[in-house]
C-alpha atoms as one frame of an Amber mdcrd trajectory, in Angstrom:
protein
-148.600 116.437 -54.040-148.572 118.321 -57.332-149.673 117.602 -60.867-147.006
 116.255 -63.398-145.816 118.598 -66.121-148.658 117.522 -68.479-151.329 116.749
 -65.804-151.917 113.636 -67.730-151.515 110.016 -67.436-148.550 110.228 -69.626
-146.677 111.967 -66.851-145.961 108.357 -65.996-142.924 107.931 -67.889-143.226
 105.196 -70.769-146.699 105.365 -71.024-148.397 106.701 -74.258-152.071 107.569
 -75.192-153.641 107.366 -78.730-157.113 108.585 -79.759-159.294 108.262 -82.807
-162.972 109.217 -83.569-165.184 109.402 -86.327-167.550 112.554 -86.371-170.219
 110.943 -88.481-170.269 107.854 -86.204-170.143 110.056 -83.199-167.840 107.752
 -81.373-164.197 106.739 -80.960-161.400 104.920 -79.155-158.595 105.725 -76.736
-155.554 103.414 -76.191-153.032 103.296 -73.409-149.933 101.689 -74.436-146.098
 101.957 -73.796-142.749 101.118 -75.158-142.721  97.838 -73.017-145.391  95.719
 -71.494-146.685  96.842 -68.112-148.341  95.094 -65.014-152.147  95.693 -65.164
-155.298  94.527 -63.105-158.915  95.661 -62.887-161.926  96.375 -60.801-165.449
  96.436 -61.996-168.192  98.029 -59.737-170.911  98.895 -62.167-173.908  96.681
 -62.873-173.556  96.552 -66.728-170.005  96.262 -67.837-168.631  95.312 -71.415
-165.109  93.919 -71.270-162.517  91.967 -73.371-159.801  89.894 -71.622-160.398
  91.223 -68.092-160.385  87.718 -66.420-156.617  87.367 -67.150-156.003  90.475
 -64.970-157.020  88.705 -61.870-154.132  88.282 -59.384-153.997  84.618 -59.659
-153.910  84.305 -63.552-150.912  83.302 -65.459-150.456  86.622 -67.714-148.353
  89.132 -65.732-148.141  92.042 -68.207-150.212  93.604 -71.075-149.308  95.408
 -74.056-152.167  97.943 -74.195-155.487  98.933 -72.551-158.382 100.083 -74.612
-161.367 102.425 -73.848-163.940 102.377 -76.649-167.414 103.563 -77.579-169.842
 101.490 -79.371-171.252  99.126 -76.824-170.418  95.504 -77.658-169.288  96.536
 -81.216-166.656  98.547 -79.556-164.815  95.576 -78.201-163.424  95.001 -81.798
-161.223  98.025 -81.208-158.898  95.722 -79.355-158.498  93.629 -82.345-157.265
  96.480 -84.374-154.876  97.514 -81.583-153.703  93.822 -81.465-153.059  93.732
 -85.018-151.076  96.993 -85.069-148.976  95.623 -82.016-148.516  92.220 -83.874
-147.170  94.057 -86.803-144.705  95.925 -84.693-143.455  92.677 -83.263-145.227
  93.068 -79.911-146.704  90.329 -77.880-145.602  87.123 -75.996-144.210  84.584
 -78.218-146.340  81.214 -78.373-145.554  78.503 -81.293-143.429  81.104 -83.154
-146.197  83.706 -83.089-146.559  87.118 -81.305-149.623  87.321 -79.248-150.389
  90.840 -78.032-152.529  91.088 -74.636-155.129  93.923 -74.983-157.669  94.082
 -72.381-160.662  96.309 -73.388-163.753  98.049 -71.711-166.683  99.673 -73.735
-169.396 102.305 -73.152-172.688 102.684 -74.670-173.005 105.631 -77.122-175.311
 104.103 -79.828-178.207 106.513 -78.961-176.374 109.649 -79.361-177.481 110.565
 -82.876-174.555 109.398 -84.733-174.625 107.436 -88.108-174.791 103.886 -86.965
-175.927 102.344 -90.309-172.601 100.808 -91.213-172.304  97.289 -92.607-168.624
  96.668 -91.479-167.755  97.065 -87.805-165.577 100.474 -87.844-164.031  99.942
 -84.455-160.945  97.756 -85.316-159.929 100.474 -87.780-160.563 103.133 -85.015
-158.608 100.983 -82.671-155.591 100.701 -84.900-155.851 104.489 -85.736-155.798
 105.237 -82.176-152.792 103.044 -81.455-150.770 104.420 -84.318-151.534 108.052
 -82.925-150.005 107.167 -79.407-147.818 109.921 -78.040-147.388 111.834 -74.710
-150.024 114.555 -75.295-153.717 113.644 -74.441-156.465 115.687 -75.838-159.374
 116.389 -73.426-163.026 116.631 -73.834-164.636 115.394 -77.078-161.981 112.941
 -78.302-161.447 109.102 -78.740-163.741 106.945 -76.537-165.380 110.117 -75.070
-166.287 111.647 -78.303-169.992 110.599 -78.125-170.297 110.281 -74.347-173.065
 111.964 -72.259-173.912 112.509 -68.595-177.221 113.162 -66.955-177.105 117.020
 -67.871-174.095 117.708 -70.128-171.878 116.343 -72.731-169.232 113.830 -71.482
-165.733 113.205 -72.643-162.221 112.137 -72.103-160.421 113.648 -69.010-156.879
 113.073 -67.694-154.897 114.229 -64.475-151.804 113.376 -62.546-150.018 113.735
 -59.101-146.472 113.411 -58.070-146.179 112.019 -54.539-143.665 112.980 -51.949
-142.140 109.479 -52.317-141.199 110.267 -55.937-143.981 108.067 -57.324-146.218
 109.342 -60.179-149.763 108.566 -60.518-152.139 109.368 -63.320-155.652 108.775
 -64.442-157.451 108.670 -67.804-161.276 108.159 -68.175-164.067 108.330 -70.594
-167.044 109.769 -68.881-170.654 108.571 -70.089-172.364 108.384 -66.803-176.191
 108.017 -65.714-175.305 110.522 -62.975-174.100 114.150 -63.185-170.631 115.666
 -62.756-172.135 118.992 -61.745-174.007 120.036 -58.823-177.823 120.536 -59.426
-178.385 123.170 -62.274-175.183 124.915 -61.558-171.657 125.040 -63.091-169.837
 123.635 -59.924-168.433 120.233 -60.145-168.917 117.563 -57.497-165.175 116.963
 -57.742-164.269 120.570 -56.614-162.806 119.829 -53.336-159.942 117.907 -55.315
-159.467 120.674 -57.909-155.917 121.958 -58.374-155.748 125.522 -59.587-158.557
 126.102 -61.905-158.047 122.869 -64.074-161.846 122.688 -64.418-163.017 126.289
 -64.003-162.256 127.073 -60.440-165.995 127.516 -59.415-165.593 125.940 -56.109
-168.045 123.799 -54.404-171.959 124.750 -54.361-174.377 123.497 -51.645-175.991
 120.478 -52.935-179.781 120.799 -53.598-182.305 118.676 -51.891-183.848 115.735
 -53.500-182.447 113.197 -55.954-179.690 114.238 -58.319-180.494 114.260 -62.057
-180.026 111.036 -64.036-180.227 110.002 -67.603-183.322 108.335 -68.605-181.372
 105.177 -69.528-182.085 101.415 -69.805-179.679  98.876 -68.578-176.233  98.922
 -70.193-176.527 102.234 -71.784-174.152 104.326 -69.573-170.678 103.748 -68.207
-167.715 105.590 -66.897-164.428 103.648 -67.710-161.090 104.562 -66.701-157.445
 103.681 -66.229-155.267 104.695 -63.384-151.333 104.172 -63.580-148.200 104.595
 -61.645-144.449 104.338 -62.216-144.329 102.330 -58.892-143.248  98.658 -58.819
-146.535  97.094 -58.174-147.458  93.481 -58.732-150.849  92.524 -60.171-152.405
  92.452 -56.497-151.065  95.828 -55.912-152.408  97.141 -59.014-155.947  95.570
 -58.153-155.683  97.474 -54.957-155.006 100.603 -56.724-157.978  99.921 -59.039
-160.304  99.369 -56.012-159.139 102.739 -54.371-159.519 104.501 -57.586-163.218
 103.710 -57.687-163.687 106.207 -54.929-162.732 108.891 -57.392-165.760 107.945
 -59.620-168.154 108.354 -56.420-166.631 111.794 -55.697-167.038 113.044 -59.128
-170.441 111.623 -60.303-173.741 111.361 -58.515-175.196 108.750 -58.493-172.368
 106.426 -59.422-171.762 102.551 -59.667-175.503 102.123 -60.528-176.972  98.960
 -61.925-177.267 100.978 -65.264-173.466 101.847 -65.476-170.847  99.464 -66.320
-168.243 101.493 -64.111-164.817  99.970 -64.465-161.260 100.866 -63.383-158.133
  99.434 -64.990-154.886  99.935 -63.158-151.373  99.935 -64.694-147.844  99.884
 -63.380-144.630 100.592 -65.148-142.266  99.287 -62.276-139.768 101.878 -62.705
-139.681 103.270 -59.173-139.509 100.676 -56.142-141.530 101.067 -53.171-139.616
 102.200 -50.008-142.381 101.462 -47.660-144.598  99.070 -49.274-147.779  99.636
 -47.061-147.346 103.391 -46.696-146.533 103.907 -50.367-149.417 101.808 -51.617
-151.656 103.753 -49.185-150.866 107.138 -50.918-150.807 105.813 -54.343-154.157
 104.652 -53.951-155.420 107.750 -52.628-153.726 109.740 -55.380-155.335 107.419
 -57.959-158.698 108.111 -56.548-157.977 111.856 -56.614-156.738 111.897 -59.992
-159.699 110.042 -61.229-162.184 112.600 -59.717-160.258 115.397 -61.254-160.023
 113.747 -64.676-163.877 113.206 -64.727-164.502 116.760 -64.138-161.858 117.801
 -66.742-163.600 115.550 -69.287-166.933 117.436 -68.745-165.371 120.824 -68.527
-163.463 120.529 -71.934-166.081 118.745 -73.836-167.063 120.720 -77.308-170.419
 121.729 -78.574-172.402 119.133 -80.640-174.659 116.223 -80.077-177.845 115.731
 -77.971-176.843 117.748 -75.089-175.155 121.154 -74.421-171.421 121.104 -73.147
-170.299 122.659 -69.988-168.765 125.613 -72.026-171.947 126.270 -73.798-174.047
 126.602 -70.516-171.452 128.129 -68.120-168.357 129.289 -69.926-167.390 132.764
 -70.788
């Protein structure tokens, strides 16, 4: 297995990522979309999730495809980002037809970044506009670190951010991950620069520092109240997965969060993984291919989490990795 040409979720052909952020607000939105609707599902393991339209992603629900997936800051206010994306999709003639109207399907998940020092004194919710701007900026390049939904994100010790990674499997299936890291736990080991995700690093994509010996005692955590942290992610593939297959990929990908963040899936996190499949490449061995796709999704997500923290820029209530450990 090797990374795709961009080492990004957009190595899955047909998928695009758009991002928008507001520096004064210290928050933003990240959108995954494509030229055509795609199959999707979701798995939620955190104790404090915030979501929109995730029930319809269950394998037994009627809707089989979505037009976009949204990751947003802003806590519950950020759910309005999906409205801006839906407006833009509708204007573009996207969505399923019902009673002569186009109805885009746009599930979303949010993270809590309201306490990061940004200007939250707005009178009109800004997230719909940020969502629309993110959708309109969609392309194949994915900016890492302090962008989009990860702009105001934090971890236990360092600034969080947006990360992405990809892998090409021997079967020819491409798998990618996109994540906004705003965790209760830490992506790095103790007080050092080494990442928990180091065993899965390819080259020096997040510094090449290797794996340090974990210190004794409890790992550092944010002093957070319930619902004030979350890691929200999307994993995607070009494989021909149905909704149950996407759900299994999302479940497997949760292991990537546990590999890269300690602690993870806590009662204070809203950890969630969407899974998307474009269906461009059939499964030759349905069971074996699904196994390796799930493994790749977990590996990509662990790497994407470390890349998010590694590439975060200075600013905000916490130092970034580059400030503390960079050259």
